[in-house]
C-alpha positions in Angstrom: 27.6 -3.0 14.3 24.7 -5.4 13.7 23.5 -7.6 16.6 21.0 -10.4 16.2 19.1 -10.2 19.4 16.5 -12.9 18.4 17.0 -15.3 15.5 14.2 -17.0 13.6 14.0 -19.8 11.1 15.2 -18.8 7.7 13.6 -19.7 4.4 16.5 -22.1 3.6 15.8 -23.9 6.9 12.1 -24.0 6.7 11.9 -26.4 3.7 8.3 -25.2 3.0 8.3 -25.9 -0.7 9.6 -29.4 -0.3 9.5 -32.4 -2.7 6.3 -33.6 -1.1 4.4 -30.4 -2.0 5.8 -30.4 -5.5 4.9 -34.1 -6.1 1.4 -33.7 -4.7 0.6 -30.7 -6.8 2.1 -32.3 -10.0 -0.3 -35.2 -9.5 -3.3 -33.0 -8.9 -2.6 -31.0 -12.0 -2.2 -34.2 -14.0 -5.6 -35.4 -12.7 -7.3 -32.2 -13.8 -5.7 -32.3 -17.3 -6.9 -35.8 -17.8 -10.2 -35.8 -16.0 -11.5 -32.2 -16.3 -14.7 -31.5 -14.4 -14.9 -34.9 -12.9 -11.4 -34.6 -11.5 -12.1 -31.1 -10.1 -15.2 -32.4 -8.3 -13.3 -35.5 -6.9 -10.5 -33.3 -5.5 -13.0 -30.8 -4.0 -15.0 -33.6 -2.4 -11.9 -35.2 -0.9 -10.1 -32.1 0.3 -12.9 -29.7 1.2 -15.9 -32.1 1.6 -17.6 -29.8 -1.0 -19.4 -31.3 -4.0 -22.2 -29.0 -5.2 -24.1 -29.6 -8.4 -22.2 -26.6 -9.9 -19.2 -24.7 -8.5 -20.3 -21.6 -10.4 -22.7 -19.3 -8.6 -25.6 -18.0 -10.6 -26.6 -14.4 -10.6 -29.6 -15.2 -8.4 -27.5 -17.1 -6.0 -25.0 -14.2 -5.8 -27.8 -11.8 -5.2 -29.3 -14.0 -2.4 -25.9 -14.3 -0.8 -25.3 -10.5 -0.8 -28.8 -10.0 0.7 -27.7 -11.9 3.8 -25.1 -9.3 4.7 -25.7 -6.2 6.9 -25.8 -2.9 5.2 -22.7 -1.8 7.1 -20.7 -4.7 5.6 -21.7 -3.7 2.0 -20.9 0.0 2.8 -17.5 -0.9 4.1 -16.7 -3.1 1.1 -17.8 -0.3 -1.1 -15.6 2.2 0.7 -12.5 0.0 0.3 -13.2 -0.7 -3.3 -13.6 3.0 -4.0 -10.1 3.7 -2.6 -8.5 0.8 -4.5 -10.3 1.6 -7.8 -9.3 5.3 -7.5 -5.6 4.6 -7.1 -5.7 1.8 -9.8 -7.2 4.3 -12.2 -4.5 6.8 -11.5 -1.9 4.1 -12.1 -3.6 3.1 -15.4 -3.7 6.7 -16.6 0.1 7.0 -16.0 0.7 4.2 -18.5 0.8 5.6 -22.0 0.9 4.3 -25.5 3.7 5.9 -27.5 4.6 6.4 -31.1 7.7 8.3 -32.3 9.4 9.0 -35.6 13.0 7.9 -34.8 14.4 8.6 -38.2 12.7 10.3 -41.2 10.1 7.9 -42.3 10.7 5.4 -39.5 7.9 5.1 -36.8 8.2 3.0 -33.7 5.6 2.6 -30.9 4.1 0.5 -28.3 0.6 -0.2 -27.1 -0.5 -1.4 -23.7 -3.0 -4.2 -24.3 -5.0 -5.8 -21.5 -4.7 -9.6 -21.1 -8.0 -11.1 -22.4 -8.9 -13.3 -19.5 -7.7 -13.6 -15.9 -8.5 -16.0 -13.0 -8.4 -14.6 -9.5 -7.8 -16.9 -6.6 -9.1 -15.5 -3.3 -8.0 -17.7 -0.4 -10.2 -18.7 2.5 -9.1 -21.2 5.1 -8.8 -19.7 8.6 -9.7 -16.2 7.4 -12.1 -15.2 4.6 -9.8 -13.0 2.6 -12.4 -10.4 1.5 -9.7 -7.8 0.6 -8.0 -10.1 -1.9 -11.1 -9.9 -4.1 -10.7 -6.1 -4.4 -7.0 -6.4 -5.1 -7.3 -8.9 -7.9 -10.7 -8.7 -9.6 -11.1 -4.9 -9.3 -7.6 -4.2 -10.4 -7.9 -6.4 -13.5 -11.1 -4.7 -14.5 -9.6 -1.3 -14.2 -6.8 -2.5 -16.4 -9.4 -3.4 -19.0 -9.4 -7.2 -18.8 -12.5 -8.5 -20.7 -13.2 -11.7 -18.7 -12.3 -12.0 -15.0 -13.3 -15.2 -13.2 -12.8 -15.7 -9.4 -12.6 -18.7 -7.1 -12.8 -18.8 -3.3 -13.2 -21.9 -1.2 -16.1 -22.7 1.2 -15.1 -22.3 4.8 -16.1 -25.4 6.8 -18.9 -26.0 4.3 -20.2 -22.5 4.5 -20.3 -19.8 1.8 -18.1 -16.8 2.6 -20.8 -14.3 1.9 -18.7 -11.2 2.3 -16.0 -12.5 -0.1 -18.7 -13.4 -2.7 -20.1 -9.9 -2.3 -16.7 -8.3 -2.8 -16.1 -10.4 -5.9 -19.4 -9.4 -7.4 -19.0 -5.7 -6.5 -15.5 -5.7 -8.0 -16.9 -6.8 -11.3 -16.2 -10.5 -11.6 -17.8 -12.1 -14.7 -17.9 -15.6 -13.2 -17.7 -16.6 -9.5 -16.9 -20.2 -8.4 -17.1 -21.6 -4.9 -14.0 -23.7 -5.2 -10.6 -23.7 -3.5 -7.0 -25.0 -3.5 -5.0 -26.5 -6.3 -8.2 -27.7 -8.0 -9.4 -24.2 -8.4 -6.2 -22.9 -9.8 -6.0 -26.0 -12.2 -9.6 -25.5 -13.4 -9.0 -21.8 -14.2 -5.6 -22.3 -15.8 -6.3 -25.5 -17.8 -10.0 -25.3 -18.4 -12.5 -28.1 -18.3 -15.5 -29.2 -20.3 -17.6 -26.5 -18.6 -15.0 -23.8 -17.8 -13.0 -21.9 -20.4 -9.4 -21.6 -19.3 -7.8 -18.2 -18.7 -4.6 -16.5 -19.8 -3.3 -15.5 -16.4 -3.8 -16.5 -12.7 -3.3 -14.0 -9.8 -3.8 -14.0 -6.1 -2.2 -15.4 -3.0 -2.7 -18.8 -1.4 -1.0 -21.5 0.7 2.1 -23.5 -0.3 0.1 -25.8 -2.6 -1.5 -22.9 -4.4 1.8 -21.2 -4.9 3.4 -24.4 -6.2 0.5 -24.9 -8.6 1.1 -21.4 -10.0 4.8 -22.2 -10.3 4.2 -25.4 -12.2 1.5 -23.8 -14.5 3.6 -20.7 -15.3 4.3 -20.8 -19.0 1.0 -22.3 -19.9 -0.5 -19.2 -18.2 1.0 -16.0 -16.8 1.1 -15.4 -13.1 1.4 -12.3 -10.9 4.1 -13.6 -8.6 4.8 -16.5 -6.2 3.4 -15.2 -2.9 4.7 -17.0 0.2 3.8 -16.5 3.8 3.1 -12.9 4.8 6.2 -11.0 5.9 6.6 -7.8 7.9 9.6 -5.7 8.8 9.3 -2.9 11.4 12.1 -0.3 11.3 12.1 1.8 14.4 14.3 4.3 16.3 14.0 5.9 19.7 11.1 8.1 18.5 8.9 5.0 18.4 7.9 2.8 21.3 7.7 -0.8 22.2 3.9 -1.1 22.4 3.3 0.0 18.8 6.2 -2.1 17.5 4.8 -5.2 19.2 1.3 -4.5 18.0 2.3 -4.1 14.4 4.6 -7.2 14.5 1.8 -9.4 15.9 -0.7 -7.8 13.5 1.0 -9.4 10.6 2.3 -12.6 12.4 -1.3 -13.6 12.8 -1.5 -14.4 9.1 0.0 -17.8 9.7 2.4 -19.8 11.8 5.2 -19.4 9.3 4.9 -15.7 8.8 8.2 -13.9 9.5 8.0 -10.7 11.6 11.2 -8.8 12.0 12.1 -5.8 14.2 15.1 -3.8 13.0 16.0 -0.9 15.3 18.6 1.4 16.5 16.9 1.5 19.9 18.4 -0.8 22.6 15.3 -0.1 24.7 12.9 -1.4 22.1 15.2 -4.3 21.1 15.5 -5.6 24.6 12.0 -4.8 25.6 10.0 -6.2 22.7 9.8 -9.8 23.9 8.1 -8.9 27.2 5.7 -6.6 25.4 4.8 -9.3 22.8 4.2 -11.8 25.6 1.9 -9.3 27.3 -0.1 -8.7 24.2 -0.3 -12.4 23.3 -2.2 -12.9 26.6 -5.2 -11.1 25.2 -4.8 -11.4 21.4 -7.6 -13.6 20.0 -5.2 -15.0 17.3 -2.4 -15.6 19.7 -2.4 -19.3 18.8 -1.1 -18.4 15.3 0.7 -15.1 15.9 2.6 -16.6 18.9 3.9 -19.6 17.0 4.9 -17.3 14.1 6.8 -15.0 16.4 8.5 -17.8 18.4 9.7 -19.6 15.3 10.1 -16.9 12.6 10.4 -13.7 14.6 13.7 -11.8 14.6 15.1 -8.8 16.5 18.1 -7.0 14.9 19.8 -4.1 16.7 22.1 -1.8 14.7 24.0 1.4 15.3 23.1 3.8 12.5 20.5 4.8 10.0 22.8 3.6 7.2 22.8 0.1 8.8 19.0 0.3 9.1 18.8 0.9 5.3 21.4 -1.7 4.3 19.8 -4.4 6.5 16.3 -3.6 5.3 17.4 -3.9 1.7 19.2 -7.2 2.5 16.0 -8.5 4.1 13.8 -7.3 1.1 10.6 -7.8 3.1 7.1 -7.8 1.7 5.9 -5.1 4.1 8.3 -2.5 5.5 6.9 -0.2 8.1 9.1 2.8 9.0 8.7 4.5 12.4 11.7 6.8 12.6 12.4 10.5 13.0 12.6 10.9 9.2 10.6 8.1 7.5 10.8 9.6 4.0 14.5 9.1 4.1 13.8 5.4 3.6 11.6 6.2 0.6 14.5 8.1 -0.9 17.2 5.5 -0.2 15.6 2.0 0.1 15.4 -0.2 -3.1 14.1 -3.6 -1.9 10.6 -3.8 -0.5 7.1 -4.9 -1.5 5.2 -2.0 0.1 6.5 0.8 2.2 4.5 2.2 5.1 5.8 5.5 6.3 5.3 6.9 9.8 3.5 5.6 12.9 0.2 7.0 11.6 0.4 4.5 8.8 0.4 0.7 9.2 0.3 -2.5 7.2 -3.3 -3.3 8.0 -4.4 -0.1 6.2 -2.6 -1.3 3.1 -3.9 -4.9 3.5 -7.6 -3.8 3.7 -8.5 -0.3 2.6 -6.1 2.5 1.9 -6.0 2.0 -1.9 -2.6 0.3 -2.8 -2.6 -3.3 -3.7 -1.8 -5.9 -1.0 -0.5 -8.7 -3.3 3.2 -8.1 -2.8 6.5 -10.0 -3.4 7.8 -12.3 -0.6 10.9 -14.5 -0.1 13.2 -11.7 -1.2 11.5 -11.3 -4.5 11.3 -7.6 -3.8 14.9 -7.5 -5.1 13.6 -7.9 -8.7 9.8 -7.2 -8.8 7.1 -5.1 -7.3 3.6 -6.3 -6.4 0.3 -6.7 -8.3 -1.0 -3.5 -10.0 -2.8 -2.6 -13.2 0.4 -2.9 -15.1 0.6 -6.6 -14.4 -2.5 -7.1 -16.5 -1.1 -5.2 -19.5 1.1 -6.4 -22.3 3.3 -3.7 -23.6 3.6 -4.6 -27.3 5.8 -2.9 -29.8 5.2 -2.1 -33.5 7.2 -0.7 -36.3 6.3 1.0 -39.6 8.5 2.4 -42.3 6.6 4.8 -44.5 9.2 5.9 -47.1 11.4 4.1 -49.6 14.4 6.0 -48.6 14.1 5.0 -45.0 13.6 1.3 -45.9 16.8 1.4 -48.0 18.8 3.1 -45.3 17.8 0.7 -42.6 18.2 -2.2 -45.0 21.9 -1.3 -45.8 22.8 -1.4 -42.1 20.7 -4.5 -41.5 22.3 -6.4 -44.4 25.8 -5.8 -43.0 24.8 -6.7 -39.5 23.2 -9.9 -40.6 26.3 -10.9 -42.5 28.3 -10.5 -39.3 26.1 -13.1 -37.7 25.9 -15.4 -40.8 22.1 -15.0 -41.0 21.7 -15.4 -44.8 17.9 -15.4 -44.8 17.8 -12.3 -42.7 20.3 -10.6 -45.0 18.1 -11.5 -48.0 15.1 -9.7 -46.4 17.2 -6.6 -46.1 18.9 -6.8 -49.5 15.5 -7.1 -51.3 14.4 -3.8 -49.7 17.6 -2.1 -50.6 17.3 -3.4 -54.2 13.7 -2.2 -54.5 13.7 1.0 -52.5 17.3 2.1 -53.0 16.7 2.5 -56.7 14.0 5.1 -57.4 13.1 3.8 -60.9 12.5 0.2 -59.5 10.5 1.5 -56.6 8.2 3.4 -59.0 7.7 0.3 -61.1 6.6 -1.6 -57.9 
């Protein structure tokens, strides 16, 4: 039996991507299409009170910004990037080009070709999202992308030095201090001074996500990332303190971030609210995490492991943290999740910042049909075909001709018939 102990606002009820957001973004994109650099500058001035002589940071400016940071910060960024690069390289090595002779003389294959240029959006706002620079810029570079540009907004008029350092250390070819829809539009559409890119990746607020949605088709995107989500799966081998800590640890992302507890433990289900209230008294980000929990938090009590798995797959959360007697059972049986974090010794914050997997993951139930950002997202798997013998061309042509006739494709049939005529008759093939 499934009991909803605490109910939160659902996506259908939240109305986050409403008509106002869509219309606002549509107008901003139109402004940049028509006005180029001037429109980008006007939007930045109006929305961020930021209007530098150039949004692009020079190499000297980047070096000066990095020099302001303590050595420990640089070391920590380097450690995180080492882990992320290592795992991304392993993933890249697992992706192979193939070529196979499927019939005598018929060769089919595919090549994995990197996208030529990518724009990485690294959000700022309340938090300087340093880790998002690793996840996007570094992963694109490991995939082999030739040109990677990156944008991040100023924070209250200040340069987010650690984010700039992370972008540079990850290998960004161009770094721009620019945020919001105007940054996405500049990278996707191009301006008089900025060459547009083939693909945009990275998380952002509702306006950034909507800009990516509207631009998709003109450029590729990674996915439409909404507010951060977390699902804690726990049984009686866990405890209420760690569950509350990990729920609030992700709820602090924003006031609309869903945090869900799914458990077979009545003790944890009925004790979680008091523990969360206790922790909120001292949590520095309680003003955000508390609102997210109050409005979007859920507690679901079930009777069995089977119900834990079925409910978790129904929820299809971005982050799923499993703290049960046998966490790897969920790895074997679950199918819908962005990232899976197994056992109490593991937690979502590790994945967000340092452990090595990518933290840009599907939200809003998109885990039903896609995974998150990884090197493969920056690769185009492109097929090719080659027939090397006259006999093979004639054989394929005979089948193709008859199949084209079924579909009334006369021009297609003519292509096949010509090859049958030429290569099915050895004396004509020799004359050619």
